[in-house]
N, CA, C, O and CB atoms as a CASP TS submission, in Angstrom:
PFRMAT TS
TARGET T0000
AUTHOR 0000-0000-0000
METHOD Language model
MODEL 1
PARENT N/A
ATOM      1  N   MET     1      -9.900  20.325 107.300  1.00  0.00           N
ATOM      2  CA  MET     1     -10.362  19.046 106.782  1.00  0.00           C
ATOM      3  C   MET     1     -11.595  19.256 105.915  1.00  0.00           C
ATOM      4  O   MET     1     -12.363  20.196 106.120  1.00  0.00           O
ATOM      5  CB  MET     1     -10.668  18.068 107.931  1.00  0.00           C
ATOM      6  N   ASN     2     -11.766  18.387 104.964  1.00  0.00           N
ATOM      7  CA  ASN     2     -12.925  18.462 104.084  1.00  0.00           C
ATOM      8  C   ASN     2     -14.166  18.028 104.831  1.00  0.00           C
ATOM      9  O   ASN     2     -14.165  16.993 105.497  1.00  0.00           O
ATOM     10  CB  ASN     2     -12.723  17.598 102.833  1.00  0.00           C
ATOM     11  N   SER     3     -15.235  18.817 104.724  1.00  0.00           N
ATOM     12  CA  SER     3     -16.496  18.389 105.311  1.00  0.00           C
ATOM     13  C   SER     3     -17.255  17.496 104.346  1.00  0.00           C
ATOM     14  O   SER     3     -18.158  16.765 104.754  1.00  0.00           O
ATOM     15  CB  SER     3     -17.347  19.596 105.700  1.00  0.00           C
ATOM     16  N   ASN     4     -16.894  17.551 103.063  1.00  0.00           N
ATOM     17  CA  ASN     4     -17.491  16.686 102.047  1.00  0.00           C
ATOM     18  C   ASN     4     -16.736  15.373 102.010  1.00  0.00           C
ATOM     19  O   ASN     4     -15.604  15.326 101.528  1.00  0.00           O
ATOM     20  CB  ASN     4     -17.481  17.364 100.653  1.00  0.00           C
ATOM     21  N   MET     5     -17.333  14.320 102.504  1.00  0.00           N
ATOM     22  CA  MET     5     -16.665  13.030 102.484  1.00  0.00           C
ATOM     23  C   MET     5     -17.091  12.272 101.231  1.00  0.00           C
ATOM     24  O   MET     5     -18.283  12.137 100.954  1.00  0.00           O
ATOM     25  CB  MET     5     -16.989  12.213 103.764  1.00  0.00           C
ATOM     26  N   ASN     6     -16.130  11.789 100.489  1.00  0.00           N
ATOM     27  CA  ASN     6     -16.400  11.015  99.294  1.00  0.00           C
ATOM     28  C   ASN     6     -16.512   9.565  99.711  1.00  0.00           C
ATOM     29  O   ASN     6     -15.497   8.883  99.851  1.00  0.00           O
ATOM     30  CB  ASN     6     -15.293  11.216  98.211  1.00  0.00           C
ATOM     31  N   SER     7     -17.729   9.078  99.914  1.00  0.00           N
ATOM     32  CA  SER     7     -17.928   7.729 100.443  1.00  0.00           C
ATOM     33  C   SER     7     -17.588   6.648  99.423  1.00  0.00           C
ATOM     34  O   SER     7     -17.436   5.485  99.796  1.00  0.00           O
ATOM     35  CB  SER     7     -19.360   7.560 100.901  1.00  0.00           C
ATOM     36  N   ASN     8     -17.464   7.004  98.140  1.00  0.00           N
ATOM     37  CA  ASN     8     -17.129   6.014  97.120  1.00  0.00           C
ATOM     38  C   ASN     8     -15.642   5.702  97.080  1.00  0.00           C
ATOM     39  O   ASN     8     -15.263   4.615  96.646  1.00  0.00           O
ATOM     40  CB  ASN     8     -17.581   6.496  95.764  1.00  0.00           C
ATOM     41  N   CYS     9     -14.797   6.608  97.514  1.00  0.00           N
ATOM     42  CA  CYS     9     -13.359   6.420  97.456  1.00  0.00           C
ATOM     43  C   CYS     9     -12.893   5.602  98.659  1.00  0.00           C
ATOM     44  O   CYS     9     -13.263   5.886  99.798  1.00  0.00           O
ATOM     45  CB  CYS     9     -12.634   7.779  97.407  1.00  0.00           C
ATOM     46  N   LYS    10     -12.080   4.589  98.390  1.00  0.00           N
ATOM     47  CA  LYS    10     -11.530   3.733  99.460  1.00  0.00           C
ATOM     48  C   LYS    10     -10.167   4.235  99.919  1.00  0.00           C
ATOM     49  O   LYS    10      -9.524   3.596 100.752  1.00  0.00           O
ATOM     50  CB  LYS    10     -11.413   2.273  98.979  1.00  0.00           C
ATOM     51  N   HIS    11      -9.717   5.372  99.388  1.00  0.00           N
ATOM     52  CA  HIS    11      -8.446   6.000  99.744  1.00  0.00           C
ATOM     53  C   HIS    11      -7.280   5.017  99.615  1.00  0.00           C
ATOM     54  O   HIS    11      -6.579   4.745 100.590  1.00  0.00           O
ATOM     55  CB  HIS    11      -8.511   6.552 101.171  1.00  0.00           C
ATOM     56  N   PRO    12      -7.079   4.484  98.399  1.00  0.00           N
ATOM     57  CA  PRO    12      -6.020   3.488  98.214  1.00  0.00           C
ATOM     58  C   PRO    12      -4.603   4.062  98.297  1.00  0.00           C
ATOM     59  O   PRO    12      -3.655   3.347  98.620  1.00  0.00           O
ATOM     60  CB  PRO    12      -6.198   2.815  96.887  1.00  0.00           C
ATOM     61  N   ARG    13      -4.468   5.356  98.002  1.00  0.00           N
ATOM     62  CA  ARG    13      -3.145   5.990  98.049  1.00  0.00           C
ATOM     63  C   ARG    13      -3.250   7.257  98.870  1.00  0.00           C
ATOM     64  O   ARG    13      -4.039   8.148  98.554  1.00  0.00           O
ATOM     65  CB  ARG    13      -2.605   6.300  96.615  1.00  0.00           C
ATOM     66  N   ILE    14      -2.450   7.338  99.931  1.00  0.00           N
ATOM     67  CA  ILE    14      -2.477   8.519 100.779  1.00  0.00           C
ATOM     68  C   ILE    14      -1.057   9.034 100.976  1.00  0.00           C
ATOM     69  O   ILE    14      -0.083   8.318 100.745  1.00  0.00           O
ATOM     70  CB  ILE    14      -3.141   8.207 102.141  1.00  0.00           C
ATOM     71  N   ARG    15      -0.960  10.286 101.406  1.00  0.00           N
ATOM     72  CA  ARG    15       0.334  10.857 101.764  1.00  0.00           C
ATOM     73  C   ARG    15       0.156  11.719 103.002  1.00  0.00           C
ATOM     74  O   ARG    15      -0.904  12.312 103.208  1.00  0.00           O
ATOM     75  CB  ARG    15       0.935  11.686 100.588  1.00  0.00           C
ATOM     76  N   VAL    16       1.180  11.788 103.815  1.00  0.00           N
ATOM     77  CA  VAL    16       1.165  12.615 105.018  1.00  0.00           C
ATOM     78  C   VAL    16       1.320  14.067 104.588  1.00  0.00           C
ATOM     79  O   VAL    16       2.219  14.400 103.816  1.00  0.00           O
ATOM     80  CB  VAL    16       2.297  12.195 106.021  1.00  0.00           C
ATOM     81  N   VAL    17       0.436  14.933 105.095  1.00  0.00           N
ATOM     82  CA  VAL    17       0.514  16.351 104.737  1.00  0.00           C
ATOM     83  C   VAL    17       0.889  17.229 105.925  1.00  0.00           C
ATOM     84  O   VAL    17       1.380  18.342 105.737  1.00  0.00           O
ATOM     85  CB  VAL    17      -0.809  16.814 104.160  1.00  0.00           C
ATOM     86  N   ALA    18       0.663  16.740 107.156  1.00  0.00           N
ATOM     87  CA  ALA    18       1.004  17.537 108.336  1.00  0.00           C
ATOM     88  C   ALA    18       1.102  16.644 109.557  1.00  0.00           C
ATOM     89  O   ALA    18       0.468  15.592 109.640  1.00  0.00           O
ATOM     90  CB  ALA    18      -0.037  18.648 108.569  1.00  0.00           C
ATOM     91  N   ARG    19       1.919  17.095 110.509  1.00  0.00           N
ATOM     92  CA  ARG    19       2.043  16.391 111.787  1.00  0.00           C
ATOM     93  C   ARG    19       1.943  17.402 112.905  1.00  0.00           C
ATOM     94  O   ARG    19       2.495  18.499 112.810  1.00  0.00           O
ATOM     95  CB  ARG    19       3.378  15.600 111.876  1.00  0.00           C
ATOM     96  N   ASP    20       1.239  17.038 113.968  1.00  0.00           N
ATOM     97  CA  ASP    20       1.170  17.855 115.177  1.00  0.00           C
ATOM     98  C   ASP    20       1.850  17.051 116.273  1.00  0.00           C
ATOM     99  O   ASP    20       1.244  16.162 116.870  1.00  0.00           O
ATOM    100  CB  ASP    20      -0.325  18.229 115.562  1.00  0.00           C
ATOM    101  N   GLU    21       3.105  17.367 116.533  1.00  0.00           N
ATOM    102  CA  GLU    21       3.892  16.614 117.510  1.00  0.00           C
ATOM    103  C   GLU    21       3.315  16.740 118.917  1.00  0.00           C
ATOM    104  O   GLU    21       3.357  15.781 119.687  1.00  0.00           O
ATOM    105  CB  GLU    21       5.342  17.091 117.500  1.00  0.00           C
ATOM    106  N   ASP    22       2.776  17.912 119.264  1.00  0.00           N
ATOM    107  CA  ASP    22       2.223  18.128 120.607  1.00  0.00           C
ATOM    108  C   ASP    22       1.013  17.236 120.866  1.00  0.00           C
ATOM    109  O   ASP    22       0.861  16.688 121.957  1.00  0.00           O
ATOM    110  CB  ASP    22       1.833  19.595 120.792  1.00  0.00           C
ATOM    111  N   GLU    23       0.168  17.096 119.876  1.00  0.00           N
ATOM    112  CA  GLU    23      -1.054  16.303 120.012  1.00  0.00           C
ATOM    113  C   GLU    23      -0.867  14.868 119.514  1.00  0.00           C
ATOM    114  O   GLU    23      -1.767  14.041 119.658  1.00  0.00           O
ATOM    115  CB  GLU    23      -2.193  16.969 119.251  1.00  0.00           C
ATOM    116  N   ASP    24       0.290  14.572 118.932  1.00  0.00           N
ATOM    117  CA  ASP    24       0.588  13.255 118.367  1.00  0.00           C
ATOM    118  C   ASP    24      -0.453  12.864 117.322  1.00  0.00           C
ATOM    119  O   ASP    24      -0.996  11.760 117.343  1.00  0.00           O
ATOM    120  CB  ASP    24       0.648  12.194 119.477  1.00  0.00           C
ATOM    121  N   ILE    25      -0.716  13.804 116.405  1.00  0.00           N
ATOM    122  CA  ILE    25      -1.689  13.594 115.332  1.00  0.00           C
ATOM    123  C   ILE    25      -0.973  13.760 113.993  1.00  0.00           C
ATOM    124  O   ILE    25      -0.131  14.644 113.835  1.00  0.00           O
ATOM    125  CB  ILE    25      -2.896  14.592 115.453  1.00  0.00           C
ATOM    126  N   GLU    26      -1.311  12.915 113.046  1.00  0.00           N
ATOM    127  CA  GLU    26      -0.773  12.990 111.699  1.00  0.00           C
ATOM    128  C   GLU    26      -1.944  13.144 110.738  1.00  0.00           C
ATOM    129  O   GLU    26      -2.915  12.392 110.817  1.00  0.00           O
ATOM    130  CB  GLU    26       0.087  11.729 111.354  1.00  0.00           C
ATOM    131  N   TYR    27      -1.858  14.110 109.833  1.00  0.00           N
ATOM    132  CA  TYR    27      -2.917  14.327 108.853  1.00  0.00           C
ATOM    133  C   TYR    27      -2.471  13.787 107.505  1.00  0.00           C
ATOM    134  O   TYR    27      -1.338  14.009 107.077  1.00  0.00           O
ATOM    135  CB  TYR    27      -3.281  15.828 108.748  1.00  0.00           C
ATOM    136  N   VAL    28      -3.371  13.076 106.842  1.00  0.00           N
ATOM    137  CA  VAL    28      -3.074  12.478 105.550  1.00  0.00           C
ATOM    138  C   VAL    28      -4.065  12.965 104.501  1.00  0.00           C
ATOM    139  O   VAL    28      -5.187  13.361 104.819  1.00  0.00           O
ATOM    140  CB  VAL    28      -3.101  10.947 105.645  1.00  0.00           C
ATOM    141  N   GLU    29      -3.626  12.928 103.237  1.00  0.00           N
ATOM    142  CA  GLU    29      -4.475  13.326 102.114  1.00  0.00           C
ATOM    143  C   GLU    29      -4.587  12.142 101.163  1.00  0.00           C
ATOM    144  O   GLU    29      -3.590  11.494 100.844  1.00  0.00           O
ATOM    145  CB  GLU    29      -3.901  14.588 101.379  1.00  0.00           C
ATOM    146  N   CYS    30      -5.794  11.867 100.716  1.00  0.00           N
ATOM    147  CA  CYS    30      -6.003  10.837  99.707  1.00  0.00           C
ATOM    148  C   CYS    30      -5.567  11.403  98.361  1.00  0.00           C
ATOM    149  O   CYS    30      -6.005  12.481  97.959  1.00  0.00           O
ATOM    150  CB  CYS    30      -7.498  10.366  99.668  1.00  0.00           C
ATOM    151  N   LEU    31      -4.703  10.670  97.673  1.00  0.00           N
ATOM    152  CA  LEU    31      -4.218  11.138  96.372  1.00  0.00           C
ATOM    153  C   LEU    31      -5.244  10.922  95.264  1.00  0.00           C
ATOM    154  O   LEU    31      -5.079  11.435  94.158  1.00  0.00           O
ATOM    155  CB  LEU    31      -2.923  10.430  96.014  1.00  0.00           C
ATOM    156  N   GLU    32      -6.295  10.170  95.554  1.00  0.00           N
ATOM    157  CA  GLU    32      -7.353   9.916  94.563  1.00  0.00           C
ATOM    158  C   GLU    32      -8.439  10.985  94.615  1.00  0.00           C
ATOM    159  O   GLU    32      -8.779  11.571  93.587  1.00  0.00           O
ATOM    160  CB  GLU    32      -7.976   8.536  94.793  1.00  0.00           C
ATOM    161  N   CYS    33      -8.990  11.245  95.810  1.00  0.00           N
ATOM    162  CA  CYS    33     -10.123  12.176  95.908  1.00  0.00           C
ATOM    163  C   CYS    33      -9.764  13.513  96.552  1.00  0.00           C
ATOM    164  O   CYS    33     -10.548  14.459  96.478  1.00  0.00           O
ATOM    165  CB  CYS    33     -11.235  11.537  96.693  1.00  0.00           C
ATOM    166  N   GLY    34      -8.583  13.607  97.186  1.00  0.00           N
ATOM    167  CA  GLY    34      -8.149  14.864  97.775  1.00  0.00           C
ATOM    168  C   GLY    34      -8.627  15.098  99.195  1.00  0.00           C
ATOM    169  O   GLY    34      -8.321  16.140  99.774  1.00  0.00           O
ATOM    170  N   GLU    35      -9.364  14.167  99.774  1.00  0.00           N
ATOM    171  CA  GLU    35      -9.855  14.337 101.138  1.00  0.00           C
ATOM    172  C   GLU    35      -8.688  14.311 102.119  1.00  0.00           C
ATOM    173  O   GLU    35      -7.765  13.509 101.974  1.00  0.00           O
ATOM    174  CB  GLU    35     -10.882  13.239 101.491  1.00  0.00           C
ATOM    175  N   VAL    36      -8.731  15.194 103.122  1.00  0.00           N
ATOM    176  CA  VAL    36      -7.717  15.262 104.163  1.00  0.00           C
ATOM    177  C   VAL    36      -8.362  14.876 105.484  1.00  0.00           C
ATOM    178  O   VAL    36      -9.435  15.370 105.829  1.00  0.00           O
ATOM    179  CB  VAL    36      -7.078  16.681 104.242  1.00  0.00           C
ATOM    180  N   PHE    37      -7.699  13.986 106.223  1.00  0.00           N
ATOM    181  CA  PHE    37      -8.233  13.525 107.503  1.00  0.00           C
ATOM    182  C   PHE    37      -7.083  13.064 108.372  1.00  0.00           C
ATOM    183  O   PHE    37      -5.964  12.891 107.888  1.00  0.00           O
ATOM    184  CB  PHE    37      -9.267  12.384 107.307  1.00  0.00           C
ATOM    185  N   ASP    38      -7.354  12.860 109.678  1.00  0.00           N
ATOM    186  CA  ASP    38      -6.258  12.406 110.522  1.00  0.00           C
ATOM    187  C   ASP    38      -6.056  10.906 110.356  1.00  0.00           C
ATOM    188  O   ASP    38      -6.990  10.180 110.013  1.00  0.00           O
ATOM    189  CB  ASP    38      -6.525  12.754 111.996  1.00  0.00           C
ATOM    190  N   SER    39      -4.855  10.453 110.597  1.00  0.00           N
ATOM    191  CA  SER    39      -4.501   9.063 110.322  1.00  0.00           C
ATOM    192  C   SER    39      -5.291   8.085 111.188  1.00  0.00           C
ATOM    193  O   SER    39      -5.546   6.958 110.762  1.00  0.00           O
ATOM    194  CB  SER    39      -3.014   8.854 110.539  1.00  0.00           C
ATOM    195  N   ASP    40      -5.683   8.492 112.391  1.00  0.00           N
ATOM    196  CA  ASP    40      -6.526   7.627 113.223  1.00  0.00           C
ATOM    197  C   ASP    40      -7.864   7.371 112.552  1.00  0.00           C
ATOM    198  O   ASP    40      -8.384   6.256 112.595  1.00  0.00           O
ATOM    199  CB  ASP    40      -6.746   8.252 114.608  1.00  0.00           C
ATOM    200  N   GLU    41      -8.417   8.398 111.933  1.00  0.00           N
ATOM    201  CA  GLU    41      -9.682   8.257 111.206  1.00  0.00           C
ATOM    202  C   GLU    41      -9.513   7.291 110.036  1.00  0.00           C
ATOM    203  O   GLU    41     -10.410   6.499 109.748  1.00  0.00           O
ATOM    204  CB  GLU    41     -10.178   9.633 110.699  1.00  0.00           C
ATOM    205  N   PHE    42      -8.362   7.356 109.359  1.00  0.00           N
ATOM    206  CA  PHE    42      -8.080   6.454 108.243  1.00  0.00           C
ATOM    207  C   PHE    42      -8.025   5.006 108.739  1.00  0.00           C
ATOM    208  O   PHE    42      -8.566   4.111 108.089  1.00  0.00           O
ATOM    209  CB  PHE    42      -6.747   6.841 107.551  1.00  0.00           C
ATOM    210  N   ARG    43      -7.380   4.771 109.876  1.00  0.00           N
ATOM    211  CA  ARG    43      -7.317   3.413 110.438  1.00  0.00           C
ATOM    212  C   ARG    43      -8.712   2.913 110.788  1.00  0.00           C
ATOM    213  O   ARG    43      -9.033   1.748 110.557  1.00  0.00           O
ATOM    214  CB  ARG    43      -6.415   3.382 111.690  1.00  0.00           C
ATOM    215  N   ASP    44      -9.546   3.799 111.348  1.00  0.00           N
ATOM    216  CA  ASP    44     -10.925   3.426 111.687  1.00  0.00           C
ATOM    217  C   ASP    44     -11.702   3.030 110.440  1.00  0.00           C
ATOM    218  O   ASP    44     -12.484   2.080 110.477  1.00  0.00           O
ATOM    219  CB  ASP    44     -11.638   4.585 112.405  1.00  0.00           C
ATOM    220  N   MET    45     -11.497   3.749 109.326  1.00  0.00           N
ATOM    221  CA  MET    45     -12.188   3.423 108.078  1.00  0.00           C
ATOM    222  C   MET    45     -11.773   2.040 107.595  1.00  0.00           C
ATOM    223  O   MET    45     -12.608   1.274 107.115  1.00  0.00           O
ATOM    224  CB  MET    45     -11.893   4.481 106.995  1.00  0.00           C
ATOM    225  N   ALA    46     -10.492   1.716 107.716  1.00  0.00           N
ATOM    226  CA  ALA    46      -9.996   0.410 107.281  1.00  0.00           C
ATOM    227  C   ALA    46     -10.600  -0.703 108.130  1.00  0.00           C
ATOM    228  O   ALA    46     -10.949  -1.761 107.606  1.00  0.00           O
ATOM    229  CB  ALA    46      -8.458   0.362 107.357  1.00  0.00           C
ATOM    230  N   ILE    47     -10.725  -0.476 109.422  1.00  0.00           N
ATOM    231  CA  ILE    47     -11.323  -1.470 110.323  1.00  0.00           C
ATOM    232  C   ILE    47     -12.788  -1.679 109.973  1.00  0.00           C
ATOM    233  O   ILE    47     -13.253  -2.818 109.920  1.00  0.00           O
ATOM    234  CB  ILE    47     -11.183  -1.032 111.798  1.00  0.00           C
ATOM    235  N   GLU    48     -13.523  -0.596 109.735  1.00  0.00           N
ATOM    236  CA  GLU    48     -14.942  -0.693 109.368  1.00  0.00           C
ATOM    237  C   GLU    48     -15.107  -1.470 108.067  1.00  0.00           C
ATOM    238  O   GLU    48     -16.009  -2.300 107.949  1.00  0.00           O
ATOM    239  CB  GLU    48     -15.565   0.711 109.229  1.00  0.00           C
ATOM    240  N   GLU    49     -14.236  -1.204 107.087  1.00  0.00           N
ATOM    241  CA  GLU    49     -14.329  -1.895 105.797  1.00  0.00           C
ATOM    242  C   GLU    49     -14.059  -3.379 105.976  1.00  0.00           C
ATOM    243  O   GLU    49     -14.745  -4.205 105.373  1.00  0.00           O
ATOM    244  CB  GLU    49     -13.339  -1.292 104.778  1.00  0.00           C
ATOM    245  N   ALA    50     -13.082  -3.732 106.785  1.00  0.00           N
ATOM    246  CA  ALA    50     -12.778  -5.148 107.031  1.00  0.00           C
ATOM    247  C   ALA    50     -13.946  -5.840 107.730  1.00  0.00           C
ATOM    248  O   ALA    50     -14.246  -6.998 107.439  1.00  0.00           O
ATOM    249  CB  ALA    50     -11.497  -5.288 107.879  1.00  0.00           C
ATOM    250  N   THR    51     -14.602  -5.141 108.642  1.00  0.00           N
ATOM    251  CA  THR    51     -15.754  -5.703 109.349  1.00  0.00           C
ATOM    252  C   THR    51     -16.905  -5.948 108.397  1.00  0.00           C
ATOM    253  O   THR    51     -17.579  -6.973 108.500  1.00  0.00           O
ATOM    254  CB  THR    51     -16.199  -4.776 110.477  1.00  0.00           C
ATOM    255  N   LYS    52     -17.145  -5.037 107.477  1.00  0.00           N
ATOM    256  CA  LYS    52     -18.203  -5.188 106.484  1.00  0.00           C
ATOM    257  C   LYS    52     -17.952  -6.404 105.602  1.00  0.00           C
ATOM    258  O   LYS    52     -18.881  -7.144 105.280  1.00  0.00           O
ATOM    259  CB  LYS    52     -18.314  -3.927 105.625  1.00  0.00           C
ATOM    260  N   LYS    53     -16.693  -6.612 105.209  1.00  0.00           N
ATOM    261  CA  LYS    53     -16.346  -7.764 104.364  1.00  0.00           C
ATOM    262  C   LYS    53     -16.549  -9.069 105.117  1.00  0.00           C
ATOM    263  O   LYS    53     -16.999 -10.055 104.532  1.00  0.00           O
ATOM    264  CB  LYS    53     -14.892  -7.661 103.877  1.00  0.00           C
ATOM    265  N   ASP    54     -16.226  -9.091 106.395  1.00  0.00           N
ATOM    266  CA  ASP    54     -16.389 -10.295 107.211  1.00  0.00           C
ATOM    267  C   ASP    54     -17.864 -10.662 107.389  1.00  0.00           C
ATOM    268  O   ASP    54     -18.201 -11.842 107.478  1.00  0.00           O
ATOM    269  CB  ASP    54     -15.733 -10.096 108.578  1.00  0.00           C
ATOM    270  N   GLU    55     -18.740  -9.660 107.441  1.00  0.00           N
ATOM    271  CA  GLU    55     -20.166  -9.885 107.657  1.00  0.00           C
ATOM    272  C   GLU    55     -20.846 -10.435 106.402  1.00  0.00           C
ATOM    273  O   GLU    55     -21.888 -11.082 106.505  1.00  0.00           O
ATOM    274  CB  GLU    55     -20.842  -8.587 108.090  1.00  0.00           C
ATOM    275  N   SER    56     -20.275 -10.188 105.222  1.00  0.00           N
ATOM    276  CA  SER    56     -20.944 -10.634 103.993  1.00  0.00           C
ATOM    277  C   SER    56     -20.497 -11.992 103.526  1.00  0.00           C
ATOM    278  O   SER    56     -20.981 -12.483 102.506  1.00  0.00           O
ATOM    279  CB  SER    56     -20.715  -9.653 102.903  1.00  0.00           C
TER
END
């Protein structure tokens, strides 16, 4: 996984790059910035963004 997180990218387009069936983890790559992260992390980012919008 990339240790450099691009905080400006909202990761609008992603693709699955790997799956770990034993751990039930799916890794995705942002097609805009190239960052790779697990899909749970992507869901968490979406929740955080929605919370920020609700607060403003």
